[in-house]
C-alpha positions in Angstrom: -59.6 4.1 -17.6 -56.4 3.3 -16.6 -53.8 5.6 -15.1 -50.6 6.4 -16.4 -48.0 4.6 -14.1 -50.6 1.1 -14.6 -50.0 1.9 -18.7 -46.2 1.5 -17.7 -46.6 -1.6 -15.6 -48.5 -3.0 -18.3 -46.1 -2.5 -21.2 -43.7 -3.5 -18.8 -44.7 -7.1 -18.2 -45.6 -7.2 -22.4 -42.2 -6.5 -22.7 -40.5 -8.9 -19.8 -43.3 -11.6 -21.4 -41.1 -11.5 -24.8 -37.8 -11.6 -23.0 -36.7 -15.5 -23.5 -37.3 -17.3 -20.0 -34.4 -17.8 -18.3 -33.2 -17.5 -15.0 -30.4 -15.3 -15.1 -30.6 -13.7 -18.4 -32.2 -10.2 -19.1 -32.1 -9.0 -22.9 -31.7 -5.2 -24.3 -30.3 -3.1 -27.2 -26.9 -1.3 -27.3 -28.1 2.4 -27.9 -24.7 4.0 -28.6 -21.4 3.7 -27.9 -18.2 5.3 -27.9 -15.0 6.0 -25.5 -15.4 2.7 -24.3 -18.9 3.5 -23.0 -22.2 2.0 -24.1 -26.0 2.8 -23.2 -28.1 0.2 -23.5 -32.1 0.2 -22.9 -34.1 -3.1 -22.1 -32.1 -4.6 -19.2 -34.7 -3.9 -16.8 -33.5 -6.5 -14.6 -29.3 -5.7 -14.3 -27.7 -4.3 -11.2 -25.3 -2.6 -9.6 -21.5 -3.7 -10.9 -23.1 -6.8 -12.6 -21.1 -8.0 -15.4 -23.0 -8.2 -19.0 -22.0 -9.5 -21.9 -22.5 -7.8 -25.7 -23.0 -10.1 -29.1 -19.8 -9.7 -30.0 -18.6 -11.6 -26.8 -16.9 -8.8 -25.0 -17.8 -8.5 -21.3 -19.1 -4.7 -19.9 -20.0 -3.3 -16.4 -23.0 -1.8 -15.0 -22.3 1.5 -13.3 -24.9 3.6 -14.6 -28.5 2.6 -13.9 -31.0 5.1 -15.1 -34.6 5.4 -15.7 -34.8 5.2 -19.8 -31.1 3.4 -20.0 -28.0 1.5 -18.5 -24.6 2.8 -19.1 -22.0 -0.2 -19.0 -18.5 0.7 -19.6 -16.7 -2.2 -21.6 -13.6 -3.8 -20.3 -12.3 -4.3 -23.6 -10.1 -2.4 -25.3 -10.6 -4.2 -28.9 -14.3 -4.6 -28.4 -16.6 -4.3 -31.9 -19.9 -2.9 -30.5 -22.7 -1.0 -33.2 -25.9 0.4 -32.3 -28.8 -1.9 -32.5 -26.7 -4.9 -30.8 -27.5 -7.1 -28.1 -26.8 -7.2 -24.7 -27.8 -9.5 -21.9 -26.9 -9.7 -18.2 -24.8 -12.3 -16.8 -26.3 -12.8 -12.7 -22.7 -12.0 -12.0 -20.6 -9.9 -10.6 -16.7 -9.2 -11.8 -14.5 -11.6 -10.3 -11.0 -12.4 -10.8 -8.8 -15.3 -9.9 -7.2 -15.7 -6.3 -4.4 -18.4 -5.2 -1.1 -18.8 -4.6 -0.9 -19.8 -7.9 -0.6 -15.8 -8.7 2.4 -15.3 -7.1 5.4 -14.7 -8.8 2.8 -13.7 -11.9 2.2 -10.3 -13.6 -1.4 -9.8 -14.7 -3.8 -7.0 -15.5 -6.9 -5.7 -13.6 -9.3 -8.6 -14.9 -6.8 -11.0 -13.5 -5.3 -12.1 -16.7 -2.0 -12.6 -17.4 0.1 -10.3 -19.3 3.8 -11.7 -18.8 4.0 -14.2 -21.4 4.2 -17.2 -19.3 0.8 -18.7 -20.0 -2.4 -19.6 -18.2 -2.6 -19.4 -14.3 -3.7 -22.6 -13.2 -6.4 -21.6 -10.1 -9.7 -22.3 -9.9 -10.6 -20.2 -7.2 -12.0 -16.8 -8.3 -13.0 -13.8 -5.7 -15.7 -11.0 -6.4 -14.0 -7.7 -7.6 -16.8 -5.9 -5.1 -17.1 -7.2 -1.6 -18.5 -5.8 1.3 -15.6 -4.9 3.9 -15.3 -7.1 7.6 -17.5 -5.5 10.3 -16.8 -4.8 13.5 -17.2 -8.4 15.1 -15.0 -10.6 12.9 -11.8 -8.4 13.5 -9.2 -7.8 16.1 -6.8 -4.8 17.3 -3.9 -4.6 15.4 -1.1 -5.3 17.3 1.2 -7.4 14.8 4.3 -5.8 13.4 4.8 -5.3 9.4 8.3 -4.6 9.4 9.4 -2.1 6.6 13.1 -2.6 7.0 13.1 1.1 7.0 14.6 2.2 10.8 12.6 5.8 10.4 9.3 3.9 9.6 9.8 1.0 12.2 10.8 3.1 15.2 8.7 6.2 14.9 6.0 5.6 12.4 5.2 1.5 12.8 2.9 -0.2 10.9 0.8 -3.7 11.9 -0.7 -6.3 9.8 -4.0 -5.3 9.2 -3.3 -1.5 9.0 -3.7 1.4 6.0 -0.9 3.5 5.9 -1.1 6.2 3.5 2.3 6.9 1.9 1.6 10.6 0.7 3.9 13.3 -1.1 4.9 14.9 -4.3 6.0 13.7 -7.4 10.0 12.2 -7.6 10.2 12.1 -3.1 10.7 8.6 -2.8 6.8 7.4 -2.1 7.1 3.6 -4.0 10.9 3.6 -3.2 9.5 2.8 0.5 6.6 0.6 -1.2 9.2 -1.5 -2.7 11.5 -1.6 -0.1 8.5 -3.0 2.6 8.0 -5.8 -0.1 11.2 -6.8 -0.4 11.7 -7.0 3.4 8.7 -9.0 3.9 10.8 -11.5 1.0 13.7 -11.7 3.2 11.9 -12.5 6.1 9.6 -15.2 4.4 13.1 -16.8 3.5 14.5 -16.4 6.8 11.3 -17.8 8.6 11.2 -20.8 6.2 14.3 -21.7 6.9 14.4 -21.8 10.6 11.6 -24.2 10.4 9.5 -22.2 13.1 5.7 -24.2 12.5 4.3 -20.5 14.2 5.6 -18.3 11.6 3.5 -16.7 9.2 4.7 -15.3 6.3 3.3 -12.3 4.4 2.6 -12.2 0.5 2.8 -9.2 -0.9 0.6 -7.4 -4.0 1.9 -4.6 -6.2 -0.7 -2.8 -7.8 1.0 -0.4 -10.3 -2.0 2.0 -11.6 -1.2 4.4 -14.7 2.3 4.2 -14.7 4.6 4.0 -17.8 5.5 0.6 -18.8 8.9 0.9 -18.5 8.3 1.7 -14.5 6.4 -1.8 -14.3 9.6 -3.4 -16.0 11.4 -2.2 -14.1 10.2 -3.0 -11.0 9.4 -5.8 -11.9 12.9 -6.6 -12.9 14.4 -5.5 -9.3 11.9 -7.9 -7.3 12.9 -10.6 -9.5 16.5 -10.1 -9.5 16.1 -9.6 -5.0 13.9 -12.9 -5.2 11.0 -11.1 -4.0 8.7 -12.0 -7.0 7.9 -15.6 -5.9 6.4 -14.0 -2.7 4.5 -11.1 -4.7 1.5 -10.6 -7.3 2.0 -7.2 -10.0 -1.1 -6.4 -11.2 -0.6 -3.3 -13.5 -2.9 -1.4 -16.1 -0.9 1.0 -17.5 -1.0 4.7 -18.5 -2.1 3.9 -22.3 -4.4 1.4 -21.0 -7.8 2.0 -20.9 -9.5 4.1 -18.0 -12.0 1.2 -17.1 -8.8 -1.4 -16.4 -7.4 1.2 -13.8 -10.7 1.7 -12.2 -10.6 -2.1 -11.6 -7.2 -2.7 -10.7 -7.0 -1.3 -6.9 -10.5 -3.7 -6.6 -9.1 -6.6 -8.4 -5.5 -6.2 -6.2 -7.6 -6.1 -2.9 -9.7 -9.4 -4.1 -6.4 -11.4 -4.3 -5.0 -9.9 -0.9 -8.4 -11.4 0.2 -7.7 -14.7 -0.3 -5.2 -14.5 1.8 -6.6 -12.9 4.7 -9.6 -15.1 4.3 -7.4 -18.5 4.3 -6.1 -17.4 7.6 -2.8 -15.9 6.0 -1.5 -12.3 6.2 -1.1 -10.1 2.5 0.2 -6.6 2.0 -0.9 -4.7 -1.0 0.6 -1.5 -2.3 -1.6 1.0 -4.6 0.9 3.2 -6.8 -0.9 5.3 -7.0 -4.6 6.7 -5.9 -4.6 10.0 -7.4 -4.2 8.4 -10.6 -7.1 6.5 -9.7 -8.9 9.2 -9.0 -8.2 10.7 -12.5 -9.4 7.5 -13.8 -12.7 7.2 -12.3 -13.4 11.0 -13.2 -12.7 10.2 -16.7 -15.0 7.1 -16.9 -17.7 9.4 -15.0 -17.4 12.2 -17.7 -18.0 10.1 -20.6 -21.5 8.5 -18.2 -22.4 11.8 -18.5 -22.3 12.5 -14.6 -21.7 15.7 -13.1 -18.5 16.3 -12.3 -17.4 18.8 -9.6 -14.0 20.3 -11.4 -11.2 19.8 -8.1 -14.0 18.0 -6.2 -13.9 14.9 -8.7 -17.6 13.0 -9.0 -19.1 13.6 -5.4 -18.8 9.6 -4.6 -15.1 9.5 -4.9 -14.9 9.3 -1.3 -17.1 6.4 -1.2 -14.5 4.6 -4.0 -12.0 5.0 -2.2 -13.2 4.0 1.3 -15.3 1.1 0.2 -12.0 -0.2 -1.1 -9.5 0.9 2.1 -12.0 -0.5 4.7 -11.3 -4.3 3.4 -8.0 -4.5 4.8 -8.3 -6.0 8.4 -6.7 -8.0 10.9 -10.0 -11.2 11.2 -9.7 -12.5 15.0 -9.2 -16.5 15.1 -12.7 -17.5 14.9 -12.3 -16.1 11.0 -9.1 -17.3 11.1 -6.5 -14.8 11.9 -5.4 -13.9 8.5 -4.7 -9.9 7.8 -4.6 -7.3 4.8 -2.6 -4.3 5.2 -3.0 -1.5 3.1 -0.3 0.9 1.7 -1.9 3.6 -0.2 0.3 5.7 -2.8 -1.2 9.3 -3.0 0.6 12.0 -5.1 0.4 15.9 -3.9 1.1 19.2 -5.9 2.9 21.5 -4.4 3.1 19.5 -0.9 -0.3 20.9 -0.6 -1.9 17.4 1.4 -5.1 19.6 2.1 -6.3 19.0 -1.5 -9.5 16.9 -2.0 -8.2 13.5 -3.0 -5.4 13.4 -0.2 -7.6 15.4 2.6 -10.1 12.1 1.7 -7.9 9.1 2.0 -6.0 11.0 4.9 -9.3 11.0 7.0 -10.0 6.8 5.5 -6.2 5.9 6.3 -5.1 4.9 10.5 -2.1 7.6 9.6 0.6 8.6 6.7 3.8 8.5 5.9 4.9 12.4 4.5 7.7 12.8 2.4 8.7 16.1 2.3 10.2 17.6 -1.1 13.0 20.2 0.9 14.2 17.6 2.9 14.9 15.4 -0.5 16.7 17.7 -1.8 18.8 18.5 1.2 20.0 14.4 1.2 17.4 13.0 3.9 16.5 9.6 2.2 13.9 8.8 2.7 12.6 12.4 3.3 10.1 11.5 6.1 8.9 14.3 7.7 8.2 13.7 11.3 6.2 16.4 12.6 3.0 15.3 9.9 3.6 11.9 9.4 1.8 9.7 12.3 0.8 5.6 13.1 -2.9 6.0 14.7 -1.7 2.4 15.7 1.5 3.6 17.1 3.4 1.2 19.8 0.9 -1.2 19.7 2.6 -2.6 16.5 6.2 -2.9 17.9 8.0 -5.6 19.7 9.3 -4.8 23.1 12.7 -4.1 22.1 11.9 -1.1 19.5 9.5 0.3 22.1 12.3 0.1 24.6 14.8 2.0 21.9 12.4 4.6 20.1 10.3 5.8 22.5 12.2 9.3 22.3 13.7 9.4 19.1 10.4 11.7 17.8 10.5 13.7 20.7 14.1 14.4 20.3 14.0 14.7 16.4 11.0 17.3 16.8 13.2 19.3 19.4 15.7 18.8 17.0 13.9 20.8 14.2 12.3 23.3 16.8 15.6 24.4 17.9 17.5 24.5 14.7 14.6 26.9 13.2 15.8 29.3 16.5 19.4 28.8 16.1 19.2 30.0 12.8 18.6 33.6 14.2 22.4 33.6 15.5 22.3 33.2 18.9 24.4 32.1 21.4 23.1 28.7 22.5 24.1 27.2 26.0 25.6 23.5 26.3 22.6 21.6 26.8 20.7 22.9 24.0 24.0 22.4 21.9 23.4 18.8 23.2 19.9 18.7 21.7 20.9 19.9 18.4 24.1 17.5 18.2 21.7 14.4 19.0 18.8 15.4 16.4 21.9 16.0 13.8 22.7 12.2 14.5 19.7 10.7 14.3 19.0 12.4 10.8 21.9 11.0 9.8 21.5 7.4 11.3 17.7 7.6 9.4 19.4 7.8 6.3 19.3 4.9 4.3 19.4 4.2 0.9 16.9 2.4 -1.4 16.6 -1.4 -1.7 18.6 -2.0 1.7 16.2 -3.1 4.7 17.3 -3.8 7.7 16.7 -6.6 9.9 14.3 -5.7 13.5 17.7 -6.8 15.4 20.1 -4.0 13.7 17.9 -1.5 13.6 17.5 -2.1 17.8 21.4 -2.3 18.2 22.0 1.3 16.1 18.9 3.0 17.9 20.6 1.8 21.6 24.0 3.0 20.2 22.6 6.2 20.0 20.4 6.4 22.8 23.4 5.5 25.5 25.7 7.9 23.6 28.1 5.7 21.5 27.9 8.5 18.7 28.2 11.3 20.6 31.7 11.5 20.3 31.8 11.4 16.6 31.7 14.7 14.3 27.9 14.7 12.9 29.3 14.4 9.4 31.1 11.1 9.7 28.0 9.4 11.5 26.4 7.9 8.7 29.9 6.5 7.9 30.4 5.4 11.3 26.4 3.8 11.6 27.7 1.8 8.1 30.6 0.2 9.6 29.5 -0.1 13.2 26.6 -2.4 11.1 29.0 -4.3 8.9 31.1 -5.0 12.3 27.7 -6.4 14.4 26.9 -8.6 11.6 29.7 -10.4 11.1 31.3 -10.0 15.0 28.2 -10.0 16.8 25.8 -12.4 15.1 24.6 -14.6 18.3 24.0 -11.3 20.2 21.6 -10.2 17.1 20.2 -13.4 16.9 19.4 -13.0 20.7 17.5 -9.8 19.9 15.3 -11.3 17.2 14.7 -14.4 19.5 13.7 -12.3 22.7 11.9 -9.5 21.1 13.5 -7.2 24.3 16.4 -6.0 25.7 16.5 -7.3 29.2 19.4 -6.9 31.8 21.5 -9.4 30.3 21.2 -8.7 26.7 21.6 -4.8 27.9 25.1 -5.5 29.3 26.3 -7.6 26.3 25.2 -4.5 23.9 27.1 -2.1 26.4 30.0 -4.5 25.8 29.8 -5.0 22.5 29.5 -1.3 21.6 32.9 -0.5 23.6 34.3 -2.9 22.0 34.1 -1.6 19.0 35.0 1.9 19.9 38.3 0.7 20.9 39.0 -1.4 17.7 37.6 0.8 15.0 35.1 3.3 16.6 38.8 5.2 17.3 39.2 5.9 13.9 36.2 8.1 13.4 36.9 9.5 17.1 40.1 10.1 15.9 38.9 12.9 13.5 37.1 14.8 15.6 
């Protein structure tokens, strides 16, 4: 007499014999459909994350593989699916268009254009889900990716292939930092292309907007276009009103587009804005798929969701093309709680974090970077030598300043040396204040930091330091162009450049700096 398992196996063979004889197609029927999720039976050959097709032509993604049914998230908001409809496997993983043809375009999570400028003329497609490069194809991060923000490039440097988290409460300037980084890459690209240097490598940007208002995305697009940065950028947008499935897929689709550049020996920067909303979208999908949720802990696999995403950012070695994909994930905290579940997960995955403090923001320190908790695990390996020469003591000076400032609040009398340290730190804070959409080139940042470290701001009142630094920047850009070009070319401060820096700053003090000092 046949056992229960043998009977089940016979039934499966009989069902398989009734299926159409095709290499990839495996047919089933919809059991139920609602909230963008279909449950289907009969898809015995379906694979996880495989693309399936319904009778109305709409596509879905198989995410739940149970014994008796398959949970499928539907990729179209306009799908007309009913119980009993036929569904079939395609044998394909979900893929999106890739290539330089996407630059300057706005697409959705499936890579479909939503900017009204017609189809995208590319034949290449990359899988949305892909295994990250292993250890052997990678090389260490050593090439800088300059953001143009002096506080970041000096203290928390980012390298090509790194994953640096931008974290903070709502409305503290997280997106502004990412946009400034994209604008700076565009400006460097323009200068590099104009120089005709055959070794110059541009950095192309991908901005992934997850769960944002359409008006906010439209402002970002307009901003990039007005600064001539859109031609080097791909915008991938899945708004707050869109299907949660699109928000879930969006960062993976953007990464696939970035991987095309990396795999073809180019450099790319991807911004995920933001992964908090991505986690919420995945939680919604998981609940509808009837997966167990864990209150603040979300579904238990949320860590794997983000780790397999961020691990795909890397710098490949020469044997593998030498390309890179740099990631700037953004995470929103509640009341500064960096120990919450999602922030903790992503901090442990990334190579450092830039923490934006609400108190600093409200005090007018913008970008409001908290130096004590912000860190880059790549460090000075991602800096040119000139930065290492002028920025080595900056973080230490700032750390001492904040400690001494807390001590000085008690009203104790301070000795002269302590007061000097407080004044030096306060001037660095003023120097690091930087308006949005105004990234500074590396050579200008080096010039300003050298001036601070060598005491050229010491006689200027602290409350006039920012104005003096702005005046100095304007003066050096007009009167010392050759010196800036030499710093940019040499990427270090040797004896000759140091003397010229000293002479230029003395000249500035006698011409314009005197006005500031006279107000002391």
